[in-house]
Short mmCIF file of the C-alpha atoms (twelve columns), coordinates in Angstrom:
data_MODEL
# 
_entry.id   MODEL 
# 
loop_
_atom_site.group_PDB 
_atom_site.id 
_atom_site.type_symbol 
_atom_site.label_atom_id 
_atom_site.label_alt_id 
_atom_site.label_comp_id 
_atom_site.label_asym_id 
_atom_site.label_seq_id 
_atom_site.Cartn_x 
_atom_site.Cartn_y 
_atom_site.Cartn_z 
_atom_site.pdbx_PDB_model_num 
ATOM 1   C CA . MET A 1   17.994  20.803 3.763   1 
ATOM 2   C CA . LYS A 2   20.155  17.739 3.280   1 
ATOM 3   C CA . ARG A 3   19.059  14.157 2.630   1 
ATOM 4   C CA . GLN A 4   19.988  13.082 6.155   1 
ATOM 5   C CA . ASP A 5   17.610  15.727 7.548   1 
ATOM 6   C CA . LEU A 6   14.722  13.564 6.314   1 
ATOM 7   C CA . ASN A 7   15.651  10.803 8.790   1 
ATOM 8   C CA . ALA A 8   14.418  8.064  6.464   1 
ATOM 9   C CA . ASP A 9   13.572  5.048  8.610   1 
ATOM 10  C CA . PRO A 10  14.244  1.693  6.885   1 
ATOM 11  C CA . THR A 11  11.480  0.060  8.957   1 
ATOM 12  C CA . GLN A 12  8.731   2.536  7.989   1 
ATOM 13  C CA . HIS A 13  6.788   3.858  5.038   1 
ATOM 14  C CA . GLN A 14  7.250   7.624  4.876   1 
ATOM 15  C CA . VAL A 15  6.121   10.372 2.522   1 
ATOM 16  C CA . TRP A 16  7.357   13.942 2.641   1 
ATOM 17  C CA . LEU A 17  6.055   16.836 0.593   1 
ATOM 18  C CA . LEU A 18  8.958   19.226 0.059   1 
ATOM 19  C CA . TYR A 19  9.102   22.600 -1.654  1 
ATOM 20  C CA . SER A 20  11.420  25.412 -2.612  1 
ATOM 21  C CA . ALA A 21  11.017  28.805 -4.215  1 
ATOM 22  C CA . VAL A 22  10.920  28.847 -8.017  1 
ATOM 23  C CA . PRO A 23  13.545  30.841 -9.962  1 
ATOM 24  C CA . PHE A 24  13.686  34.633 -9.864  1 
ATOM 25  C CA . PRO A 25  11.626  36.743 -10.669 1 
ATOM 26  C CA . PHE A 26  8.779   34.385 -9.706  1 
ATOM 27  C CA . ASN A 27  10.320  33.308 -6.392  1 
ATOM 28  C CA . PHE A 28  7.123   34.282 -4.508  1 
ATOM 29  C CA . ALA A 29  5.740   30.994 -5.880  1 
ATOM 30  C CA . MET A 30  6.974   27.510 -5.051  1 
ATOM 31  C CA . HIS A 31  7.730   24.139 -6.616  1 
ATOM 32  C CA . GLY A 32  6.760   21.031 -4.676  1 
ATOM 33  C CA . TRP A 33  7.594   17.319 -4.890  1 
ATOM 34  C CA . PHE A 34  7.179   14.100 -2.956  1 
ATOM 35  C CA . VAL A 35  9.956   12.082 -1.368  1 
ATOM 36  C CA . VAL A 36  8.799   8.522  -0.757  1 
ATOM 37  C CA . ASN A 37  10.506  6.022  1.548   1 
ATOM 38  C CA . GLN A 38  9.289   2.462  1.232   1 
ATOM 39  C CA . LYS A 39  11.210  0.725  4.019   1 
ATOM 40  C CA . GLY A 40  14.601  2.056  2.949   1 
ATOM 41  C CA . THR A 41  13.998  2.584  -0.775  1 
ATOM 42  C CA . VAL A 42  13.800  6.370  -1.120  1 
ATOM 43  C CA . ASN A 43  12.770  8.197  -4.311  1 
ATOM 44  C CA . ARG A 44  11.801  11.701 -5.403  1 
ATOM 45  C CA . TRP A 45  8.619   12.123 -7.486  1 
ATOM 46  C CA . GLU A 46  7.635   15.360 -9.212  1 
ATOM 47  C CA . PHE A 47  5.934   16.811 -12.231 1 
ATOM 48  C CA . GLY A 48  7.258   19.702 -14.222 1 
ATOM 49  C CA . GLN A 49  8.845   21.169 -17.276 1 
ATOM 50  C CA . PHE A 50  12.588  21.074 -16.867 1 
ATOM 51  C CA . GLY A 51  15.316  22.191 -19.207 1 
ATOM 52  C CA . GLY A 52  17.351  25.237 -20.054 1 
ATOM 53  C CA . PRO A 53  20.782  25.028 -18.437 1 
ATOM 54  C CA . CYS A 54  20.307  21.303 -17.692 1 
ATOM 55  C CA . GLY A 55  19.465  20.301 -21.259 1 
ATOM 56  C CA . PRO A 56  16.491  20.240 -23.647 1 
ATOM 57  C CA . LYS A 57  13.068  20.865 -22.118 1 
ATOM 58  C CA . LYS A 58  11.198  17.820 -20.884 1 
ATOM 59  C CA . ILE A 59  7.640   17.661 -19.530 1 
ATOM 60  C CA . GLY A 60  6.406   14.830 -17.353 1 
ATOM 61  C CA . VAL A 61  6.317   13.033 -14.035 1 
ATOM 62  C CA . PHE A 62  9.883   12.298 -13.059 1 
ATOM 63  C CA . LYS A 63  11.446  9.876  -10.617 1 
ATOM 64  C CA . ASN A 64  14.792  11.000 -9.212  1 
ATOM 65  C CA . LEU A 65  15.432  13.693 -11.821 1 
ATOM 66  C CA . PHE A 66  17.127  15.703 -9.060  1 
ATOM 67  C CA . PRO A 67  18.635  14.750 -5.689  1 
ATOM 68  C CA . LEU A 68  15.974  14.086 -3.017  1 
ATOM 69  C CA . THR A 69  16.183  17.441 -1.240  1 
ATOM 70  C CA . ALA A 70  17.633  19.695 -3.954  1 
ATOM 71  C CA . GLY A 71  15.667  22.925 -4.273  1 
ATOM 72  C CA . MET A 72  15.058  24.768 -7.528  1 
ATOM 73  C CA . ASN A 73  17.765  26.892 -9.070  1 
ATOM 74  C CA . LYS A 74  17.467  30.517 -7.885  1 
ATOM 75  C CA . TYR A 75  17.971  31.874 -11.393 1 
ATOM 76  C CA . GLY A 76  16.493  30.171 -14.445 1 
ATOM 77  C CA . TRP A 77  19.583  30.690 -16.549 1 
ATOM 78  C CA . LYS A 78  22.062  28.817 -14.293 1 
ATOM 79  C CA . LEU A 79  22.087  25.695 -12.109 1 
ATOM 80  C CA . GLU A 80  23.642  27.251 -8.990  1 
ATOM 81  C CA . PRO A 81  22.889  28.572 -6.462  1 
ATOM 82  C CA . ARG A 82  19.786  26.613 -5.489  1 
ATOM 83  C CA . SER A 83  16.924  27.697 -3.237  1 
ATOM 84  C CA . PRO A 84  16.734  25.748 0.027   1 
ATOM 85  C CA . SER A 85  14.076  23.060 0.327   1 
ATOM 86  C CA . LYS A 86  11.653  22.779 3.245   1 
ATOM 87  C CA . VAL A 87  9.175   20.186 4.470   1 
ATOM 88  C CA . LEU A 88  5.479   21.035 4.071   1 
ATOM 89  C CA . PHE A 89  4.044   17.683 5.131   1 
ATOM 90  C CA . LYS A 90  5.207   14.319 6.455   1 
ATOM 91  C CA . ILE A 91  3.374   11.085 7.158   1 
ATOM 92  C CA . GLU A 92  4.807   7.765  8.292   1 
ATOM 93  C CA . GLY A 93  3.537   4.379  9.314   1 
ATOM 94  C CA . GLU A 94  3.741   0.616  9.173   1 
ATOM 95  C CA . THR A 95  2.654   -1.671 6.353   1 
ATOM 96  C CA . GLY A 96  -1.047  -1.111 5.630   1 
ATOM 97  C CA . SER A 97  -1.061  2.419  7.076   1 
ATOM 98  C CA . MET A 98  -2.157  5.570  5.239   1 
ATOM 99  C CA . ALA A 99  1.527   6.397  4.708   1 
ATOM 100 C CA . HIS A 100 2.035   3.000  3.077   1 
ATOM 101 C CA . GLN A 101 -1.007  3.466  0.829   1 
ATOM 102 C CA . LEU A 102 0.146   6.964  -0.169  1 
ATOM 103 C CA . ALA A 103 3.670   5.717  -0.910  1 
ATOM 104 C CA . ILE A 104 2.302   2.920  -3.107  1 
ATOM 105 C CA . PHE A 105 -0.042  5.302  -4.936  1 
ATOM 106 C CA . ILE A 106 2.723   7.791  -5.727  1 
ATOM 107 C CA . SER A 107 5.108   5.041  -6.844  1 
ATOM 108 C CA . GLN A 108 2.611   3.077  -8.940  1 
ATOM 109 C CA . GLU A 109 0.037   5.593  -10.169 1 
ATOM 110 C CA . SER A 110 2.113   8.688  -11.012 1 
ATOM 111 C CA . THR A 111 2.453   7.510  -14.604 1 
ATOM 112 C CA . ALA A 112 -1.365  7.716  -14.818 1 
ATOM 113 C CA . TYR A 113 -1.374  11.434 -13.931 1 
ATOM 114 C CA . PRO A 114 -3.873  12.812 -16.470 1 
ATOM 115 C CA . PHE A 115 -1.918  15.967 -17.355 1 
ATOM 116 C CA . LYS A 116 1.522   14.337 -17.629 1 
ATOM 117 C CA . ASN A 117 2.162   15.761 -21.112 1 
ATOM 118 C CA . THR A 118 0.941   19.323 -20.492 1 
ATOM 119 C CA . TYR A 119 2.621   22.082 -18.510 1 
ATOM 120 C CA . HIS A 120 1.582   25.714 -18.015 1 
ATOM 121 C CA . TYR A 121 2.729   28.135 -15.330 1 
ATOM 122 C CA . LEU A 122 -0.793  28.516 -13.926 1 
ATOM 123 C CA . GLY A 123 -1.614  24.829 -14.312 1 
ATOM 124 C CA . PRO A 124 -1.398  22.066 -14.915 1 
ATOM 125 C CA . ASN A 125 1.971   22.182 -13.156 1 
ATOM 126 C CA . SER A 126 3.766   20.600 -10.192 1 
ATOM 127 C CA . HIS A 127 1.014   21.644 -7.793  1 
ATOM 128 C CA . THR A 128 -1.713  20.218 -9.980  1 
ATOM 129 C CA . TYR A 129 0.151   16.899 -9.734  1 
ATOM 130 C CA . LEU A 130 0.533   17.193 -5.950  1 
ATOM 131 C CA . GLN A 131 -3.152  18.084 -5.568  1 
ATOM 132 C CA . TRP A 132 -4.151  15.179 -7.846  1 
ATOM 133 C CA . VAL A 133 -2.318  12.787 -5.523  1 
ATOM 134 C CA . LEU A 134 -3.728  14.402 -2.367  1 
ATOM 135 C CA . ASN A 135 -7.272  14.293 -3.804  1 
ATOM 136 C CA . HIS A 136 -7.029  10.507 -3.705  1 
ATOM 137 C CA . PHE A 137 -6.408  10.722 0.059   1 
ATOM 138 C CA . GLU A 138 -8.922  13.281 1.296   1 
ATOM 139 C CA . GLU A 139 -8.773  11.807 4.803   1 
ATOM 140 C CA . LEU A 140 -5.300  13.345 5.118   1 
ATOM 141 C CA . GLN A 141 -7.055  16.730 5.147   1 
ATOM 142 C CA . TYR A 142 -3.934  18.501 3.918   1 
ATOM 143 C CA . ALA A 143 -4.317  21.765 1.992   1 
ATOM 144 C CA . LEU A 144 -1.490  23.066 -0.176  1 
ATOM 145 C CA . PRO A 145 -0.514  26.666 0.670   1 
ATOM 146 C CA . TRP A 146 -1.537  29.712 -1.388  1 
ATOM 147 C CA . ARG A 147 1.927   29.808 -2.994  1 
ATOM 148 C CA . ALA A 148 1.116   26.497 -4.703  1 
ATOM 149 C CA . VAL A 149 -0.112  28.131 -7.910  1 
ATOM 150 C CA . GLY A 150 -1.919  25.511 -10.034 1 
ATOM 151 C CA . LYS A 151 -3.414  23.502 -7.167  1 
ATOM 152 C CA . ASN A 152 -6.873  24.719 -8.183  1 
ATOM 153 C CA . TYR A 153 -6.484  24.042 -11.909 1 
ATOM 154 C CA . LYS A 154 -10.014 23.742 -13.303 1 
ATOM 155 C CA . GLY A 155 -9.288  20.574 -15.274 1 
ATOM 156 C CA . LEU A 156 -8.303  18.827 -12.063 1 
ATOM 157 C CA . GLN A 157 -11.553 19.770 -10.346 1 
ATOM 158 C CA . GLU A 158 -13.483 17.941 -13.065 1 
ATOM 159 C CA . LEU A 159 -11.764 14.610 -12.336 1 
ATOM 160 C CA . THR A 160 -13.240 12.116 -9.905  1 
ATOM 161 C CA . PRO A 161 -10.485 10.486 -7.833  1 
ATOM 162 C CA . LYS A 162 -10.090 6.739  -7.878  1 
ATOM 163 C CA . THR A 163 -10.284 5.060  -4.504  1 
ATOM 164 C CA . HIS A 164 -7.081  3.755  -2.981  1 
# 
C-alpha cells in the first residue's frame, strides 16, 4: 500500500487502522498503527519497541517514526524487504464527528498511554495500545482480529476508559 492509496481528504477528519505482518518467524502475528488525517495534516501513531538494524532499541508511542503506510520489515535482522500494509478499519467525518473525536484523542492523548514504557511480545504491545484507544470509543464497535496478540492484555482490562 502506498500513501496515495489512503486518499486523505483535506476537508475531512479520517482515521485508518493499518497493519502488516511482523518479522519472520512470527509473521502469523501482526503489527498495527493508526494513520490520522486532521483536515490535511496526516500522521502515523504507533506503540512498540523498535531497534536492531535501525538503531538502538526504543520503547514508546511514536509519531511518524516510519512512513505512513510502511509495513514491518519481513526479517528482523534487515530493513528490507518490508511486509505490505493493509487497512483494517477506516472512519471519516466532519468537525465534531466520531472520526474527529478519535483523531483528536489519538493526537492528544497517546502520550498518556499507561504502558508507554513497557513492551512485551504478549502485551503490552502495539495491540494493547490500539485496544486502549478503541476502548475509549466503544460505540465504534470495532474488534481487533485474533492476530492482534496483546489486545486482551490483563492490565488493560483493569483500566476504566476516560470519556471522550
